[in-house]
mmCIF file as gemmi writes it, N, C-alpha and C atoms, coordinates in Angstrom:
data_model
loop_
_atom_site.group_PDB
_atom_site.id
_atom_site.type_symbol
_atom_site.label_atom_id
_atom_site.label_alt_id
_atom_site.label_comp_id
_atom_site.label_asym_id
_atom_site.label_entity_id
_atom_site.label_seq_id
_atom_site.pdbx_PDB_ins_code
_atom_site.Cartn_x
_atom_site.Cartn_y
_atom_site.Cartn_z
_atom_site.occupancy
_atom_site.B_iso_or_equiv
_atom_site.pdbx_formal_charge
_atom_site.auth_seq_id
_atom_site.auth_asym_id
_atom_site.pdbx_PDB_model_num
ATOM 1 N N . UNK Axp A 1 ? -28.706 4.985 -20.092 1 0 ? 1 A 1
ATOM 2 C CA . UNK Axp A 1 ? -29.835 4.96 -19.188 1 0 ? 1 A 1
ATOM 3 C C . UNK Axp A 1 ? -29.71 6.057 -18.126 1 0 ? 1 A 1
ATOM 4 N N . UNK Axp A 2 ? -28.553 6.171 -17.49 1 0 ? 2 A 1
ATOM 5 C CA . UNK Axp A 2 ? -28.37 7.184 -16.456 1 0 ? 2 A 1
ATOM 6 C C . UNK Axp A 2 ? -28.504 8.575 -17.055 1 0 ? 2 A 1
ATOM 7 N N . UNK Axp A 3 ? -27.973 8.747 -18.264 1 0 ? 3 A 1
ATOM 8 C CA . UNK Axp A 3 ? -28.054 10.049 -18.927 1 0 ? 3 A 1
ATOM 9 C C . UNK Axp A 3 ? -29.509 10.437 -19.163 1 0 ? 3 A 1
ATOM 10 N N . UNK Axp A 4 ? -30.346 9.491 -19.582 1 0 ? 4 A 1
ATOM 11 C CA . UNK Axp A 4 ? -31.767 9.783 -19.827 1 0 ? 4 A 1
ATOM 12 C C . UNK Axp A 4 ? -32.481 10.152 -18.537 1 0 ? 4 A 1
ATOM 13 N N . UNK Axp A 5 ? -32.17 9.452 -17.464 1 0 ? 5 A 1
ATOM 14 C CA . UNK Axp A 5 ? -32.811 9.737 -16.179 1 0 ? 5 A 1
ATOM 15 C C . UNK Axp A 5 ? -32.408 11.115 -15.684 1 0 ? 5 A 1
ATOM 16 N N . UNK Axp A 6 ? -31.128 11.435 -15.758 1 0 ? 6 A 1
ATOM 17 C CA . UNK Axp A 6 ? -30.641 12.715 -15.263 1 0 ? 6 A 1
ATOM 18 C C . UNK Axp A 6 ? -31.194 13.875 -16.095 1 0 ? 6 A 1
ATOM 19 N N . UNK Axp A 7 ? -31.275 13.705 -17.394 1 0 ? 7 A 1
ATOM 20 C CA . UNK Axp A 7 ? -31.782 14.77 -18.248 1 0 ? 7 A 1
ATOM 21 C C . UNK Axp A 7 ? -33.256 15.064 -17.986 1 0 ? 7 A 1
ATOM 22 N N . UNK Axp A 8 ? -34.019 14.074 -17.586 1 0 ? 8 A 1
ATOM 23 C CA . UNK Axp A 8 ? -35.451 14.266 -17.393 1 0 ? 8 A 1
ATOM 24 C C . UNK Axp A 8 ? -35.822 14.66 -15.959 1 0 ? 8 A 1
ATOM 25 N N . UNK Axp A 9 ? -34.857 14.66 -15.055 1 0 ? 9 A 1
ATOM 26 C CA . UNK Axp A 9 ? -35.14 15.055 -13.678 1 0 ? 9 A 1
ATOM 27 C C . UNK Axp A 9 ? -35.06 16.573 -13.585 1 0 ? 9 A 1
ATOM 28 N N . UNK Axp A 10 ? -36.168 17.219 -13.474 1 0 ? 10 A 1
ATOM 29 C CA . UNK Axp A 10 ? -36.206 18.659 -13.286 1 0 ? 10 A 1
ATOM 30 C C . UNK Axp A 10 ? -35.683 19.48 -14.447 1 0 ? 10 A 1
ATOM 31 N N . UNK Axp A 11 ? -35.479 18.886 -15.594 1 0 ? 11 A 1
ATOM 32 C CA . UNK Axp A 11 ? -35.003 19.614 -16.754 1 0 ? 11 A 1
ATOM 33 C C . UNK Axp A 11 ? -33.589 20.15 -16.614 1 0 ? 11 A 1
ATOM 34 N N . UNK Axp A 12 ? -32.733 19.473 -15.871 1 0 ? 12 A 1
ATOM 35 C CA . UNK Axp A 12 ? -31.382 19.988 -15.634 1 0 ? 12 A 1
ATOM 36 C C . UNK Axp A 12 ? -30.444 19.69 -16.793 1 0 ? 12 A 1
ATOM 37 N N . UNK Axp A 13 ? -30.754 18.707 -17.584 1 0 ? 13 A 1
ATOM 38 C CA . UNK Axp A 13 ? -30.004 18.425 -18.8 1 0 ? 13 A 1
ATOM 39 C C . UNK Axp A 13 ? -28.535 18.156 -18.597 1 0 ? 13 A 1
ATOM 40 N N . UNK Axp A 14 ? -27.718 18.96 -19.245 1 0 ? 14 A 1
ATOM 41 C CA . UNK Axp A 14 ? -26.27 18.76 -19.268 1 0 ? 14 A 1
ATOM 42 C C . UNK Axp A 14 ? -25.635 18.971 -17.894 1 0 ? 14 A 1
ATOM 43 N N . UNK Axp A 15 ? -26.195 19.857 -17.087 1 0 ? 15 A 1
ATOM 44 C CA . UNK Axp A 15 ? -25.622 20.137 -15.768 1 0 ? 15 A 1
ATOM 45 C C . UNK Axp A 15 ? -25.619 18.89 -14.876 1 0 ? 15 A 1
ATOM 46 N N . UNK Axp A 16 ? -26.644 18.104 -14.955 1 0 ? 16 A 1
ATOM 47 C CA . UNK Axp A 16 ? -26.705 16.879 -14.159 1 0 ? 16 A 1
ATOM 48 C C . UNK Axp A 16 ? -25.625 15.896 -14.541 1 0 ? 16 A 1
ATOM 49 N N . UNK Axp A 17 ? -25.406 15.729 -15.843 1 0 ? 17 A 1
ATOM 50 C CA . UNK Axp A 17 ? -24.385 14.789 -16.301 1 0 ? 17 A 1
ATOM 51 C C . UNK Axp A 17 ? -22.989 15.292 -15.935 1 0 ? 17 A 1
ATOM 52 N N . UNK Axp A 18 ? -22.746 16.577 -16.087 1 0 ? 18 A 1
ATOM 53 C CA . UNK Axp A 18 ? -21.439 17.139 -15.742 1 0 ? 18 A 1
ATOM 54 C C . UNK Axp A 18 ? -21.174 17.003 -14.25 1 0 ? 18 A 1
ATOM 55 N N . UNK Axp A 19 ? -22.177 17.289 -13.431 1 0 ? 19 A 1
ATOM 56 C CA . UNK Axp A 19 ? -21.974 17.183 -11.98 1 0 ? 19 A 1
ATOM 57 C C . UNK Axp A 19 ? -21.762 15.734 -11.558 1 0 ? 19 A 1
ATOM 58 N N . UNK Axp A 20 ? -22.448 14.8 -12.176 1 0 ? 20 A 1
ATOM 59 C CA . UNK Axp A 20 ? -22.258 13.388 -11.863 1 0 ? 20 A 1
ATOM 60 C C . UNK Axp A 20 ? -20.852 12.932 -12.244 1 0 ? 20 A 1
ATOM 61 N N . UNK Axp A 21 ? -20.399 13.313 -13.417 1 0 ? 21 A 1
ATOM 62 C CA . UNK Axp A 21 ? -19.056 12.943 -13.847 1 0 ? 21 A 1
ATOM 63 C C . UNK Axp A 21 ? -17.982 13.599 -12.971 1 0 ? 21 A 1
ATOM 64 N N . UNK Axp A 22 ? -18.217 14.839 -12.583 1 0 ? 22 A 1
ATOM 65 C CA . UNK Axp A 22 ? -17.274 15.519 -11.701 1 0 ? 22 A 1
ATOM 66 C C . UNK Axp A 22 ? -17.209 14.838 -10.334 1 0 ? 22 A 1
ATOM 67 N N . UNK Axp A 23 ? -18.345 14.443 -9.804 1 0 ? 23 A 1
ATOM 68 C CA . UNK Axp A 23 ? -18.378 13.741 -8.522 1 0 ? 23 A 1
ATOM 69 C C . UNK Axp A 23 ? -17.589 12.439 -8.595 1 0 ? 23 A 1
ATOM 70 N N . UNK Axp A 24 ? -17.825 11.645 -9.625 1 0 ? 24 A 1
ATOM 71 C CA . UNK Axp A 24 ? -17.123 10.371 -9.739 1 0 ? 24 A 1
ATOM 72 C C . UNK Axp A 24 ? -15.63 10.568 -9.973 1 0 ? 24 A 1
ATOM 73 N N . UNK Axp A 25 ? -15.248 11.609 -10.716 1 0 ? 25 A 1
ATOM 74 C CA . UNK Axp A 25 ? -13.83 11.876 -10.94 1 0 ? 25 A 1
ATOM 75 C C . UNK Axp A 25 ? -13.141 12.23 -9.62 1 0 ? 25 A 1
ATOM 76 N N . UNK Axp A 26 ? -13.772 13.062 -8.812 1 0 ? 26 A 1
ATOM 77 C CA . UNK Axp A 26 ? -13.197 13.429 -7.515 1 0 ? 26 A 1
ATOM 78 C C . UNK Axp A 26 ? -13.158 12.212 -6.594 1 0 ? 26 A 1
ATOM 79 N N . UNK Axp A 27 ? -14.217 11.42 -6.592 1 0 ? 27 A 1
ATOM 80 C CA . UNK Axp A 27 ? -14.278 10.228 -5.749 1 0 ? 27 A 1
ATOM 81 C C . UNK Axp A 27 ? -13.165 9.245 -6.112 1 0 ? 27 A 1
ATOM 82 N N . UNK Axp A 28 ? -12.983 8.986 -7.383 1 0 ? 28 A 1
ATOM 83 C CA . UNK Axp A 28 ? -11.931 8.062 -7.819 1 0 ? 28 A 1
ATOM 84 C C . UNK Axp A 28 ? -10.557 8.654 -7.509 1 0 ? 28 A 1
ATOM 85 N N . UNK Axp A 29 ? -10.398 9.968 -7.674 1 0 ? 29 A 1
ATOM 86 C CA . UNK Axp A 29 ? -9.133 10.619 -7.35 1 0 ? 29 A 1
ATOM 87 C C . UNK Axp A 29 ? -8.771 10.482 -5.884 1 0 ? 29 A 1
ATOM 88 N N . UNK Axp A 30 ? -9.74 10.64 -5.012 1 0 ? 30 A 1
ATOM 89 C CA . UNK Axp A 30 ? -9.492 10.489 -3.575 1 0 ? 30 A 1
ATOM 90 C C . UNK Axp A 30 ? -9.163 9.039 -3.238 1 0 ? 30 A 1
ATOM 91 N N . UNK Axp A 31 ? -9.833 8.103 -3.867 1 0 ? 31 A 1
ATOM 92 C CA . UNK Axp A 31 ? -9.518 6.686 -3.633 1 0 ? 31 A 1
ATOM 93 C C . UNK Axp A 31 ? -8.088 6.355 -4.054 1 0 ? 31 A 1
ATOM 94 N N . UNK Axp A 32 ? -7.678 6.831 -5.215 1 0 ? 32 A 1
ATOM 95 C CA . UNK Axp A 32 ? -6.317 6.576 -5.692 1 0 ? 32 A 1
ATOM 96 C C . UNK Axp A 32 ? -5.31 7.218 -4.745 1 0 ? 32 A 1
ATOM 97 N N . UNK Axp A 33 ? -5.582 8.459 -4.31 1 0 ? 33 A 1
ATOM 98 C CA . UNK Axp A 33 ? -4.683 9.143 -3.379 1 0 ? 33 A 1
ATOM 99 C C . UNK Axp A 33 ? -4.576 8.382 -2.06 1 0 ? 33 A 1
ATOM 100 N N . UNK Axp A 34 ? -5.691 7.892 -1.546 1 0 ? 34 A 1
ATOM 101 C CA . UNK Axp A 34 ? -5.695 7.183 -0.268 1 0 ? 34 A 1
ATOM 102 C C . UNK Axp A 34 ? -4.921 5.87 -0.346 1 0 ? 34 A 1
ATOM 103 N N . UNK Axp A 35 ? -5.048 5.161 -1.452 1 0 ? 35 A 1
ATOM 104 C CA . UNK Axp A 35 ? -4.345 3.887 -1.568 1 0 ? 35 A 1
ATOM 105 C C . UNK Axp A 35 ? -2.857 4.067 -1.838 1 0 ? 35 A 1
ATOM 106 N N . UNK Axp A 36 ? -2.44 5.243 -2.3 1 0 ? 36 A 1
ATOM 107 C CA . UNK Axp A 36 ? -1.033 5.478 -2.585 1 0 ? 36 A 1
ATOM 108 C C . UNK Axp A 36 ? -0.277 6.067 -1.399 1 0 ? 36 A 1
ATOM 109 N N . UNK Axp A 37 ? -0.959 6.332 -0.292 1 0 ? 37 A 1
ATOM 110 C CA . UNK Axp A 37 ? -0.296 6.897 0.88 1 0 ? 37 A 1
ATOM 111 C C . UNK Axp A 37 ? 0.706 5.905 1.467 1 0 ? 37 A 1
ATOM 112 N N . UNK Axp A 38 ? 1.769 6.457 2.041 1 0 ? 38 A 1
ATOM 113 C CA . UNK Axp A 38 ? 2.812 5.645 2.652 1 0 ? 38 A 1
ATOM 114 C C . UNK Axp A 38 ? 2.328 5.106 3.995 1 0 ? 38 A 1
ATOM 115 N N . UNK Axp A 39 ? 2.385 3.802 4.155 1 0 ? 39 A 1
ATOM 116 C CA . UNK Axp A 39 ? 1.876 3.15 5.365 1 0 ? 39 A 1
ATOM 117 C C . UNK Axp A 39 ? 2.655 3.56 6.607 1 0 ? 39 A 1
ATOM 118 N N . UNK Axp A 40 ? 3.967 3.697 6.493 1 0 ? 40 A 1
ATOM 119 C CA . UNK Axp A 40 ? 4.786 4.079 7.647 1 0 ? 40 A 1
ATOM 120 C C . UNK Axp A 40 ? 4.427 5.492 8.109 1 0 ? 40 A 1
ATOM 121 N N . UNK Axp A 41 ? 4.187 6.387 7.175 1 0 ? 41 A 1
ATOM 122 C CA . UNK Axp A 41 ? 3.81 7.762 7.538 1 0 ? 41 A 1
ATOM 123 C C . UNK Axp A 41 ? 2.449 7.781 8.223 1 0 ? 41 A 1
ATOM 124 N N . UNK Axp A 42 ? 1.522 6.979 7.765 1 0 ? 42 A 1
ATOM 125 C CA . UNK Axp A 42 ? 0.212 6.908 8.395 1 0 ? 42 A 1
ATOM 126 C C . UNK Axp A 42 ? 0.307 6.345 9.807 1 0 ? 42 A 1
ATOM 127 N N . UNK Axp A 43 ? 1.131 5.324 9.997 1 0 ? 43 A 1
ATOM 128 C CA . UNK Axp A 43 ? 1.294 4.741 11.326 1 0 ? 43 A 1
ATOM 129 C C . UNK Axp A 43 ? 1.92 5.739 12.303 1 0 ? 43 A 1
ATOM 130 N N . UNK Axp A 44 ? 2.915 6.503 11.836 1 0 ? 44 A 1
ATOM 131 C CA . UNK Axp A 44 ? 3.53 7.487 12.727 1 0 ? 44 A 1
ATOM 132 C C . UNK Axp A 44 ? 2.548 8.617 13.046 1 0 ? 44 A 1
ATOM 133 N N . UNK Axp A 45 ? 1.717 9.004 12.106 1 0 ? 45 A 1
ATOM 134 C CA . UNK Axp A 45 ? 0.711 10.036 12.359 1 0 ? 45 A 1
ATOM 135 C C . UNK Axp A 45 ? -0.366 9.524 13.311 1 0 ? 45 A 1
ATOM 136 N N . UNK Axp A 46 ? -0.676 8.249 13.252 1 0 ? 46 A 1
ATOM 137 C CA . UNK Axp A 46 ? -1.69 7.683 14.131 1 0 ? 46 A 1
ATOM 138 C C . UNK Axp A 46 ? -1.21 7.638 15.582 1 0 ? 46 A 1
ATOM 139 N N . UNK Axp A 47 ? 0.098 7.516 15.779 1 0 ? 47 A 1
ATOM 140 C CA . UNK Axp A 47 ? 0.649 7.462 17.136 1 0 ? 47 A 1
ATOM 141 C C . UNK Axp A 47 ? 0.899 8.83 17.742 1 0 ? 47 A 1
ATOM 142 N N . UNK Axp A 48 ? 0.837 9.899 16.978 1 0 ? 48 A 1
ATOM 143 C CA . UNK Axp A 48 ? 1.177 11.231 17.472 1 0 ? 48 A 1
ATOM 144 C C . UNK Axp A 48 ? 0.407 11.652 18.719 1 0 ? 48 A 1
ATOM 145 N N . UNK Axp A 49 ? -0.893 11.484 18.789 1 0 ? 49 A 1
ATOM 146 C CA . UNK Axp A 49 ? -1.597 11.926 19.987 1 0 ? 49 A 1
ATOM 147 C C . UNK Axp A 49 ? -1.218 11.129 21.239 1 0 ? 49 A 1
ATOM 148 N N . UNK Axp A 50 ? -0.652 9.962 21.076 1 0 ? 50 A 1
ATOM 149 C CA . UNK Axp A 50 ? -0.339 9.102 22.204 1 0 ? 50 A 1
ATOM 150 C C . UNK Axp A 50 ? 1.087 9.268 22.71 1 0 ? 50 A 1
ATOM 151 N N . UNK Axp A 51 ? 1.95 9.889 21.913 1 0 ? 51 A 1
ATOM 152 C CA . UNK Axp A 51 ? 3.336 10.054 22.307 1 0 ? 51 A 1
ATOM 153 C C . UNK Axp A 51 ? 3.457 11.191 23.316 1 0 ? 51 A 1
ATOM 154 N N . UNK Axp A 52 ? 4.379 11.02 24.261 1 0 ? 52 A 1
ATOM 155 C CA . UNK Axp A 52 ? 4.641 12.098 25.217 1 0 ? 52 A 1
ATOM 156 C C . UNK Axp A 52 ? 5.909 12.814 24.789 1 0 ? 52 A 1
ATOM 157 N N . UNK Axp A 53 ? 5.854 14.093 24.841 1 0 ? 53 A 1
ATOM 158 C CA . UNK Axp A 53 ? 6.999 14.912 24.471 1 0 ? 53 A 1
ATOM 159 C C . UNK Axp A 53 ? 7.761 15.285 25.736 1 0 ? 53 A 1
ATOM 160 N N . UNK Axp A 54 ? 9.08 15.205 25.71 1 0 ? 54 A 1
ATOM 161 C CA . UNK Axp A 54 ? 9.859 15.5 26.916 1 0 ? 54 A 1
ATOM 162 C C . UNK Axp A 54 ? 9.691 16.954 27.34 1 0 ? 54 A 1
ATOM 163 N N . UNK Axp A 55 ? 9.469 17.859 26.404 1 0 ? 55 A 1
ATOM 164 C CA . UNK Axp A 55 ? 9.269 19.266 26.744 1 0 ? 55 A 1
ATOM 165 C C . UNK Axp A 55 ? 7.921 19.439 27.433 1 0 ? 55 A 1
ATOM 166 N N . UNK Axp A 56 ? 6.892 18.807 26.918 1 0 ? 56 A 1
ATOM 167 C CA . UNK Axp A 56 ? 5.557 18.93 27.497 1 0 ? 56 A 1
ATOM 168 C C . UNK Axp A 56 ? 5.439 18.218 28.839 1 0 ? 56 A 1
ATOM 169 N N . UNK Axp A 57 ? 6.201 17.17 29.04 1 0 ? 57 A 1
ATOM 170 C CA . UNK Axp A 57 ? 6.08 16.432 30.298 1 0 ? 57 A 1
ATOM 171 C C . UNK Axp A 57 ? 6.701 17.209 31.456 1 0 ? 57 A 1
ATOM 172 N N . UNK Axp A 58 ? 7.637 18.144 31.185 1 0 ? 58 A 1
ATOM 173 C CA . UNK Axp A 58 ? 8.257 18.937 32.238 1 0 ? 58 A 1
ATOM 174 C C . UNK Axp A 58 ? 7.42 20.152 32.617 1 0 ? 58 A 1
ATOM 175 N N . UNK Axp A 59 ? 6.521 20.569 31.758 1 0 ? 59 A 1
ATOM 176 C CA . UNK Axp A 59 ? 5.677 21.73 32.061 1 0 ? 59 A 1
ATOM 177 C C . UNK Axp A 59 ? 4.611 21.351 33.082 1 0 ? 59 A 1
ATOM 178 N N . UNK Axp A 60 ? 4.263 22.32 33.891 1 0 ? 60 A 1
ATOM 179 C CA . UNK Axp A 60 ? 3.171 22.079 34.822 1 0 ? 60 A 1
ATOM 180 C C . UNK Axp A 60 ? 1.846 22.253 34.096 1 0 ? 60 A 1
ATOM 181 N N . UNK Axp A 61 ? 0.912 21.411 34.413 1 0 ? 61 A 1
ATOM 182 C CA . UNK Axp A 61 ? -0.403 21.503 33.794 1 0 ? 61 A 1
ATOM 183 C C . UNK Axp A 61 ? -1.229 22.519 34.583 1 0 ? 61 A 1
ATOM 184 N N . UNK Axp A 62 ? -1.638 23.62 33.949 1 0 ? 62 A 1
ATOM 185 C CA . UNK Axp A 62 ? -2.395 24.642 34.692 1 0 ? 62 A 1
ATOM 186 C C . UNK Axp A 62 ? -3.813 24.195 35.055 1 0 ? 62 A 1
ATOM 187 N N . UNK Axp A 63 ? -4.233 23.096 34.54 1 0 ? 63 A 1
ATOM 188 C CA . UNK Axp A 63 ? -5.607 22.617 34.811 1 0 ? 63 A 1
ATOM 189 C C . UNK Axp A 63 ? -5.678 21.7 36.027 1 0 ? 63 A 1
ATOM 190 N N . UNK Axp A 64 ? -4.556 21.401 36.615 1 0 ? 64 A 1
ATOM 191 C CA . UNK Axp A 64 ? -4.58 20.494 37.771 1 0 ? 64 A 1
ATOM 192 C C . UNK Axp A 64 ? -4.593 21.25 39.06 1 0 ? 64 A 1
């Protein structure tokens, strides 16, 4: 059914089916990659903007 609809939309034929399959392949690939990420690494990356660095805390802020 989807193949018939895509083929008849603007006469795109095979290009529509290939682009649809490519989109879903990339989408599923990103989902698999996201679910396989290490939770501890994500948590440490999430805290990075909130951590204070001892080197940065000793510098004077030129904006103050």
